[in-house]
C-alpha positions in Angstrom: -57.9 -33.6 56.2 -57.2 -32.1 59.8 -57.6 -28.3 60.4 -58.2 -26.1 63.1 -61.6 -24.8 61.7 -65.3 -25.1 62.6 -67.4 -24.9 59.4 -65.5 -24.4 56.2 -68.0 -21.6 55.1 -66.9 -19.6 58.3 -63.3 -19.7 58.1 -62.7 -16.3 56.7 -65.1 -14.4 59.0 -63.9 -16.0 62.1 -60.2 -15.6 61.1 -60.8 -11.9 60.6 -62.8 -11.7 64.0 -59.5 -13.0 65.6 -57.4 -10.6 64.0 -59.5 -8.0 65.0 -59.3 -9.0 68.7 -55.6 -9.7 68.5 -54.8 -6.4 66.9 -57.4 -4.0 68.1 -54.6 -1.2 68.3 -53.6 -1.3 64.8 -56.6 -2.5 62.8 -60.4 -2.7 62.5 -62.4 -5.0 60.5 -65.6 -4.5 58.7 -67.7 -7.6 57.8 -70.4 -6.2 55.2 -68.5 -5.9 52.9 -65.6 -7.5 54.2 -62.1 -5.4 54.7 -59.5 -4.7 57.2 -58.5 -1.0 57.9 -56.1 1.0 60.1 -57.4 1.8 63.2 -57.0 5.4 62.9 -58.2 5.7 59.2 -58.6 7.9 57.3 -55.5 9.7 57.9 -56.0 13.2 56.3 -53.7 14.5 53.6 -52.0 11.0 53.0 -52.3 8.9 50.0 -54.3 5.7 50.9 -53.1 2.3 50.1 -55.4 -0.6 49.4 -54.6 -4.1 48.3 -56.1 -7.4 48.6 -56.7 -10.9 47.4 -57.8 -14.3 48.2 -57.6 -15.6 51.8 -55.2 -18.2 52.4 -51.9 -16.1 52.0 -52.0 -14.7 55.4 -50.3 -12.6 56.6 -51.3 -11.3 53.1 -52.7 -8.7 52.9 -54.7 -8.1 56.2 -51.7 -8.5 58.5 -49.8 -5.8 56.5 -52.3 -3.0 57.3 -51.1 -0.3 59.7 -48.9 2.8 59.9 -46.2 2.7 57.3 -47.9 0.0 55.2 -51.5 -0.5 53.8 -54.3 1.6 54.9 -56.7 -1.2 54.0 -57.0 -4.7 52.6 -59.7 -6.9 51.0 -59.8 -10.4 51.7 -61.8 -12.7 49.5 -62.6 -16.3 50.1 -59.8 -18.7 49.9 -58.1 -18.4 46.9 -60.9 -16.1 45.5 -60.5 -12.7 44.5 -62.3 -9.8 46.5 -65.4 -8.2 44.9 -65.4 -4.7 43.5 -67.8 -3.6 46.3 -65.5 -4.6 49.0 -62.3 -2.5 47.3 -64.7 0.2 46.7 -66.1 0.4 50.3 -62.3 -0.1 51.7 -61.0 2.8 49.4 -63.8 5.2 50.7 -63.3 4.2 54.3 -59.5 5.1 54.2 -59.5 8.1 51.5 -58.3 11.1 53.2 -58.2 13.5 50.7 -54.9 12.7 48.8 -56.2 9.7 46.5 -55.9 6.0 46.5 -53.2 3.7 45.2 -54.4 0.2 44.4 -51.6 -2.6 44.6 -52.8 -5.5 42.5 -51.4 -8.9 42.0 -51.5 -10.1 38.4 -54.3 -12.9 38.6 -57.2 -12.3 36.3 -59.9 -12.0 39.0 -57.9 -9.4 40.9 -57.0 -7.4 37.8 -60.7 -7.2 36.6 -62.2 -6.6 40.0 -59.9 -3.8 41.0 -60.2 -2.3 37.6 -63.8 -2.2 37.7 -63.5 -0.7 41.3 -60.9 2.0 40.1 -63.6 3.1 37.6 -66.4 3.5 40.2 -64.1 5.3 42.4 -63.2 7.7 39.5 -66.9 8.2 39.1 -67.1 9.0 42.8 -64.5 11.6 42.6 -61.8 9.7 44.3 -58.2 10.0 42.3 -56.9 6.5 42.0 -53.7 4.9 40.6 -52.9 1.4 40.0 -49.7 -0.5 40.6 -49.7 -4.1 38.9 -47.5 -6.6 40.4 -46.0 -9.4 38.1 -42.7 -10.4 39.5 -42.8 -14.2 39.2 -40.3 -15.5 36.7 -41.5 -19.0 36.6 -44.1 -18.8 33.9 -45.5 -16.4 31.4 -49.2 -17.5 31.6 -50.9 -19.7 34.2 -54.2 -21.2 35.4 -55.0 -17.6 36.8 -53.1 -15.2 34.9 -52.4 -13.6 31.5 -48.7 -12.7 31.8 -46.6 -13.3 35.1 -47.9 -13.7 38.4 -47.6 -11.3 41.3 -46.0 -12.9 44.2 -43.3 -11.8 46.9 -42.4 -8.5 45.4 -46.1 -7.3 46.4 -44.9 -7.2 50.1 -41.9 -5.1 49.2 -44.0 -2.7 47.2 -46.6 -2.5 49.9 -44.0 -1.5 52.3 -41.9 0.8 50.2 -45.2 2.5 49.0 -46.4 2.7 52.5 -43.4 4.5 53.6 -43.5 7.0 50.7 -47.2 7.8 51.2 -46.5 8.3 54.9 -43.8 10.8 54.0 -46.2 12.7 52.3 -45.3 12.1 48.6 -48.4 12.7 46.2 -50.2 9.9 44.5 -48.5 10.2 41.4 -45.2 9.7 42.8 -46.3 6.8 45.3 -47.4 5.0 42.4 -44.1 5.8 40.4 -42.3 4.2 43.3 -44.6 1.1 43.2 -43.9 0.5 39.7 -40.2 0.9 40.0 -40.2 -2.0 42.8 -42.2 -4.1 40.3 -39.8 -3.5 37.5 -36.7 -4.0 39.8 -37.8 -7.3 41.4 -38.0 -10.9 40.4 -39.3 -14.0 42.1 -39.3 -17.9 41.9 -40.7 -20.6 44.1 -40.9 -24.3 44.7 -43.1 -26.7 46.5 -42.3 -29.9 48.4 -46.0 -30.5 49.0 -49.4 -29.3 48.0 -51.6 -27.1 49.9 -55.3 -28.3 51.2 -58.0 -25.8 50.6 -60.3 -26.3 53.8 -63.3 -25.4 51.7 -62.5 -28.1 49.1 -61.2 -30.3 51.8 -58.6 -32.1 49.3 -55.1 -31.3 48.4 -54.7 -28.9 45.2 -52.2 -31.2 43.5 -50.3 -34.4 44.2 -46.5 -34.8 44.3 -44.5 -37.9 44.7 -42.3 -38.3 47.9 -39.1 -37.5 45.8 -40.5 -34.7 43.7 -40.5 -30.8 43.7 -42.7 -28.6 42.0 -40.3 -26.1 40.5 -42.0 -22.6 40.0 -45.0 -23.3 41.8 -47.8 -20.6 42.0 -49.2 -19.5 45.3 -52.6 -21.0 44.6 -51.0 -24.6 43.8 -50.8 -23.7 39.9 -48.2 -25.7 37.9 -44.6 -24.5 37.7 -41.9 -25.0 35.0 -41.5 -28.7 35.8 -41.5 -31.2 38.2 -37.9 -32.2 39.4 -36.3 -34.8 41.6 -35.8 -33.6 45.3 -32.4 -32.4 45.8 -30.3 -30.7 48.6 -31.3 -27.3 49.9 -28.2 -25.7 48.3 -28.9 -27.3 45.1 -32.5 -26.2 45.1 -31.7 -22.6 46.0 -29.3 -22.4 43.2 -32.0 -23.6 40.8 -34.3 -20.9 42.4 -31.8 -18.1 42.2 -30.3 -18.5 38.7 -33.4 -17.7 36.7 -34.0 -14.6 39.0 -30.4 -13.3 38.4 -30.8 -13.8 34.7 -34.2 -12.3 34.3 -33.8 -8.8 35.0 -30.7 -9.2 34.6 -29.0 -8.3 38.0 -25.3 -6.8 37.3 -22.2 -7.0 39.7 -22.3 -4.2 42.2 -25.9 -4.0 42.4 -27.2 -3.5 45.8 -30.3 -5.9 46.8 -32.7 -6.9 49.1 -33.0 -10.6 49.5 -36.6 -11.9 50.6 -36.7 -15.7 51.6 -40.4 -16.7 52.0 -42.1 -19.5 53.5 -45.0 -21.0 51.6 -47.0 -21.8 54.7 -45.5 -25.1 56.1 -41.7 -24.7 56.0 -40.0 -24.3 59.3 -37.9 -21.2 60.0 -34.9 -23.8 60.6 -35.2 -24.6 56.8 -35.6 -21.0 55.5 -32.3 -19.9 57.1 -30.5 -22.6 55.5 -32.2 -21.6 52.1 -31.3 -18.0 52.9 -27.7 -18.8 53.6 -27.3 -20.5 50.3 -29.0 -17.7 48.5 -27.0 -15.0 50.0 -23.8 -16.8 49.4 -24.8 -17.2 45.6 -25.8 -13.6 45.4 -22.3 -12.7 46.9 -20.7 -14.9 44.3 -22.4 -13.2 41.4 -21.1 -9.6 43.0 -24.4 -8.7 44.3 -24.4 -6.7 47.6 -27.2 -8.1 49.8 -27.7 -5.0 52.3 -31.3 -5.7 53.3 -33.0 -9.0 54.2 -36.5 -10.3 55.1 -37.2 -13.8 56.1 -40.4 -15.6 57.3 -43.9 -16.4 56.1 -45.3 -13.3 54.6 -47.0 -14.4 51.4 -48.2 -18.1 52.0 -50.3 -20.7 50.4 -52.1 -22.3 53.3 -50.2 -25.4 54.4 -47.7 -25.8 51.6 -44.3 -26.6 52.4 -41.8 -24.8 50.0 -39.8 -21.7 49.6 -39.9 -18.6 47.3 -37.0 -16.1 46.8 -37.4 -12.4 45.8 -34.5 -10.3 44.7 -35.0 -6.5 44.7 -32.5 -4.2 43.2 -32.3 -1.2 45.7 -31.8 2.4 45.0 -31.0 5.0 47.8 -34.7 6.0 47.4 -35.9 2.7 47.7 -33.8 1.6 50.5 -34.6 4.6 52.6 -38.5 3.8 52.3 -37.7 0.2 53.1 -35.8 1.3 56.3 -38.5 3.7 57.2 -40.7 2.7 60.2 -43.6 0.5 60.1 -46.3 -1.1 62.6 -48.6 -3.5 61.2 -49.5 -7.3 62.7 -47.0 -9.0 60.6 -44.0 -6.4 60.1 -42.8 -3.9 62.6 -39.7 -1.9 62.9 -38.7 1.7 63.8 -41.2 4.2 65.6 -44.2 4.2 63.2 -47.2 6.0 64.5 
């Protein structure tokens, strides 16, 4: 493999050092234990949001730390869960007296380690709630999960919960909103090529030139099936139909449509997919009022795309529109 790295064992540390230099106005980085936190943390009187997961999904989660979104993120090694001591240290560093919300993708290691951290935080007298994200409709169980996987809706939950916390809502209400986002969102992705873990030095799976992995997981887990390569419009329809059927979405629903690159897919292709997805959503009677397009939850260098639909209420829309200022997402006048 060819990659812009030095030693494989140093990639997470060195990437975080680069992030800290590039975004010193927004974040700080601790290396022992390892976590990213807001430059102005802790914010007194505000619910603190903490998330995390394996590295390799950048800008998740460290790139989503900042005003209006996460207070801290805990990066594990590539595709490896963060440890309880990372999570506890991050939560203690950003706790401003109003409690801590843990946003956790449904992968076995993440769930176990965040659960252990929540128990340790409770023992330390820090009020804690957990929101578990499991929005992937592709498979019920996979190599990494019991139940559905947590994917693109995690980005949306972190933004919306971050705005709710910034507005001063108490811990229980911020957690309620996060669970509503998870219950109202569905996602599905496909891969055109595998990802290559630089610590392993080889592709995570193989695909023939004319094959697509339909329902791919963000760690390269198998999806529903391997299908022949088809046009962008045809593949987009195959992704969107199960999403629409699963919630199910109803005619007249207002939705946010998130079109996500898995890492190597250029924006040119993402716009082609988004065009088809929005047209199909309109044909099903949905009103696409909010959109997000770009690489937010990636899988190293995997070529592919994932779609997420979130059914919006006025409350969720308002928190989505609220200001945010992070390395990866920035709009409005968040302070």
